[in-house]
N, C-alpha and C positions, 0 to 999 in steps of 0.2 A: 858329132852330135849325140851318137848313142852313148858314148862314155859320159858326156855331160848329163844326159837324161838319167842314166843309171845312178850317178852321184846324187842328183836331186831327188830321185825316187827313194833311195835308201836313207839319205839324210832326213827327208821329211817323215818317212815311216818311223825311223828310229827316234826322232824327237817327239813325235806324237805318242808312241808307246812309252817312252821314258817319262814324259810329264804326267801321264795318266796312271801308269802302272809301275814303272821302274822307280820313280822318285819316292813313293811311299815305302817301297821295299828298302831303298837306301836309308831312308829315315829310320825305319825299324831296326836296321843293323847298327846305325850310329847310336840310337837310343839305348840299345843293349850293351854296347861297348863303352859308352861314356858314363862316368860317375855322376850321380845326381848332383845338381847345382845347389849348394847349401843356401845360396842367396834367395832362392825361391821359398825358403821356409822362414816366414816372418816371426819376429820376436813378439811376445805378448806386451801390450801396453795400452795406453788410453786410445779409445776410438777417435779417429779424426773427424772434424766437422765436414759434412758432405752437403753439397747442393745438387739435388736431383733435378735435372733439366728435361722437360718434355716439350719438344717443338710440336706445334699444332697448326693445322690449316683446315678449318671447317670440320672440327672433330666433336660436334655436340653429341653425337651418338655414343661416344665412348669416354669423353674427357672426365666426367664426374667419377666414373668407375676407376679410371686410371689414377686420379688423385687419391681416391679412397684406398686403392691398392698400395700407393706409395706411403700414405700415412699409417697403414697397418703393418708396415715392415718392422721386423724385430731390430730396431735401431733407436737409440735414445732420441726422443722427440726434440730435445733442446740442441741436439747436434745435427739435426736434419732440416734443411731448407728445401721446400718443394717449389720449383719455378715452372710455370707454364708460359711458353713464348708463343703467343698467337700471331702468326704471320699473315696479316691482312685478312683474317677470317671474316666472312660475311654472315655467319650464323651466331649462335649463342655460346660459342666456345669459351670466350673470356668470362662471361657472366656465370656459366655453370662451373668453371674452374674455381672462381672465387667462392661460390656457394658451397663447393665441396671441401674447401679449406686450404687451397693452395696458398703458400706463404707470399708469393710474388707472382702476379700475372702481368705480363708485358703485352700491350696491344701495339703491334708494330706495323708499319706500312709494308705492303707486299715486297718481298725481296728474295724469297726462296728459303729453303730449309737451312742451308749453311749460314746465311745471313742472320736467321733467327737464332741459331746456336751461338754465333759470335756475339750477338747483342745480349743474350742471356748470360754468357760466360763473363762478360764485362761487369755485370751487376751481381754476380754470384758471390756469396760470402764464404763458401766452404773451402777447406784446404784441398778437398778432392771434389772434382766435378764428375758426377755420374749422369748418364744419358739413357733415355729410353723412348721408344716409340709410343704414341698415344694408345695404340691397340695392343701393347704388350702387357702381360700380367706376370709379375715377379713372385717367386716363392718367398715365404715370409723371412727366411734367413739369407736371401740372395744378396742383399746389400752388405751385410757383415762379411760374407765370403768374398764378395767382389773387391772390397777395400783392403782386406787383410794383407795382400802382397805389397801394398804401398809402404809397409813398415821397412822395407828394403828401399833405400834411397836411389838404388840403381834401376828401379822399376818406374816407368813413366806412363804405361797404358796397360789396362787389364780388360779383357772381354770375358763374358760369361757364356753359358750354353743356352741357346734358344731352341725350344722344341716346337716344331711347326705342327699345328693341329689341322688335320685334313679329313673333314667329315665325309666328303664325297669319294675320296680315294682315287681321284683322277690325275692329280698332279704328282709327279715323282720327285719333287724337290726334297721331300723328307728323306728319301733313300739316299739321294746325293748328299744331303746335309750330314747324315751320319758318317759317310765316307770322309767328307770335308773336316768334320770335327775330330776324327781319328788322326788325320794328317796334322791338324793344328795342335793337337795335344802333344804329338811327337816334336813338332817345331818348337813349341813352348818349352819343352825340356832341354832343348839345344840352344839355339841362338835367339829364339823368340818367334812369335807368330808373324806372318806376312800380311795378314788382314784380320779385321774384326767383324762385328755385326752391329747393326743399329738398334737392336732390341734391348741389349744389356751390355754396357761398357762404361769405363771410367778412365779419367786421365788426371794426373797431378795438376793442380791449378797453375803452378808456376811453369808447367811444361805445355800448357794449352797453346795451340797454334791457330790464330785466326786464318781461315782459308778463304780463297776466292769462291764465288757462288758455284763454280763448276767443280769445286773440290768435294772430297768425301772423307769423313773421319775414318770410315772403315778401311779405306785403302791408303790414305795419306799418313795418318798418325803413326802406324808401325814403322814405315821406312823413314819418315821425317825425324822421328825420335831416335831411331837407330843411328842416324847421322850425328845426333847430339849425345851419343853414348848411353842412351836409356833403352831398357828392354821392354818388350811388349809381351804379355803373358796371356794364356788362356786358362781359366779356372772353371772346369766343368761342373763343379759343385754349386756355382752361382747360377741358378736356373731361372729361365723365364719361358713364357709360352706366347705364341702369336698365331693367329689364324692364317692359314696358307692360302695363296691364290688358288682358286678351285680347279683351274684347268691348266694343261700344259701350254696352251696358246696364251692364256693370261700370264703365265710365268715367263714366256718369251717376251711379251710386251713389257713386263716389269724389268727383266734383265736388259732389254734394249734401252730403256730409259736410264738405267744405271750406267750403261756403257758410253753414254753420250759424252761424259767428261773424261773418258779414259785417256785420250791423247794429251789433254791438259795436265793430267796427273803423271803419266809415265814420262812424257817429254818435258812439259812446261815446269812441273814441280821437281823434276830430277830423279824420279824413281829409277830410271834407266842408268843413271850415272853411278858408278861403283864407289865414288869418293865418299869416305866417312863410314862405310860398312866394314864390319869384321868379315874375314873370308867366309866363315860359316853362314852368316846372314846373307851375304851376297849370293852364295850357292842356293840357299833356300828361296830367295827372291827370284832368281833367274829360273829355277826349276818349277816353282809353284805359280808364279805370277806371269813373268814375261813370256815363257813358252806357252802358257795357257792362252794369253792374249794373241799369240801368233797362230793359234790352232786353225782359224779359218784360212789363213794364207797357206799354211802347211798342207791342209787338205786339198786346196786348189792345185798347188804345185805337185802333190802326190798324184792326183788324177791326171794332170796334163803329162807328167813324166811317164806315167803308166801307159797312156795312149801312145806315146812315142816309142815305147819298148815292146809293143805287141808282137813285133816280128822276131823277138829274141827268145821265144820259147813259151811252153805251156804255163810256166809259173806266172808270167805277167798277165796271161788271160785269166788265171785264177784270181789274182789280186784285183783285177778290174771288175770281175764278177762280184767279189766281196764288197767292193766299194759301191757298186750299183745296187747290190742287195741291201746295204745299209740305207741308201736313199729311198729305195723302193719300200722297205719296211716302214720308214718314217712317213711316207705318203699314204701307206695302207692302214696305218694305225687308227685313224678316225672311223673307218668302216669296219675294221677287224681289231677290236681293242684287246688283243692278246698281250700278255706281259712283255715278251721279247720285242714286239712291234712298238709298244708304248715306250720302252726303254730306248729304242732306236730313235723314235721321234723326239724324245726329251733330249737326247744327246745332240741330234742334228740341230734342233731349234736353239739349244743353249749355246752351241758353237756359233750358229748364224747370228745370234743376238749381239755378239761382239762386233761383227762386221756391220750389222744394221745400225748399231749405236754410233759407230764411227762415221757411217754415211750420213746419219742425222746431224752429227756434229759439223760436218763440212757443209751441209746444206743450210742449217739454221743456227749454228753456233751453240755454245754451251750456256744456256740461260739459268740453269739451276732452279727452274720453276717446279712447283709442286704438281705431282700427278699420282694420286693414290691408286693402288691396285684394287680393282673391283673384287668384291666378295671377301675382303679382309677385315671388315668392320662388323 
């Protein structure tokens, strides 16, 4: 039993350290030794026609400003179609979107965000489908920069850089996001990104994949398109801004909702299956996605194995104290909001959100319903 516990302890510890720290270092080494991929440098030519799709559910507070932001982009007006897909809104979202100048406003029965995106994609006229949240604000040149890589026919999906505005300074998602964007930039230079973001992204129209209500463009498109031989890129120069959830607890609730459909994506849609991936993309996906999603289980195994090894020397007492210190710091952070304690709380809640989302999935199913994060409008 001791040998089994030791194997589980070191395997869990090694995988956790690798996915959070080791993987970015490996990417950095690969990025330095690999020659730049010329396919990511688009040729100059005519700008493609673009349909910018904004899904909305009771967004009367921000929808007019969002449409105005879209129409003010530095992109030929005759080549840009702005679509607002109102998914069962009970307020003035559709009315205000039309008044603001949206080219097409769809008033859809309630079906969830992905259903609204599917419906809008069916009626879109553009060669490129761009997508944005209703509360996202794009830089004036963002759309030009976002669509430029599609000059390469091997590119199927492109996401931009979203900057989270955090006026209260209580949520640490911005700090995590800077780390995440650095990893994505290195992935993009290699086999392609393993996930995008909902604030600013685009997909080739003929590569668009209608997803089930539990699906997610952010997680599904990169791996689904990789299986079809198309790359997914990150373009940091295509910038947008979005208000951040104001508290760490609010961020936990947001991530928990996002994780509800994780099982359907990883298993049901086939993310976990290596068939169709290049070896390098399979490596990225396993390191960045699958191991991250296993983090709650790895932490539980690490703790239980550590308890079983306490009779094997002082080292295992030290590692147990470190694990308990992490949990204690996370619990103490609301009363003592020092930076190290807040980072511990953010990490613990972010990791726990994966398990909580899966628990919600098994109890209630994956409905794909709308739930806006408080304080982001």
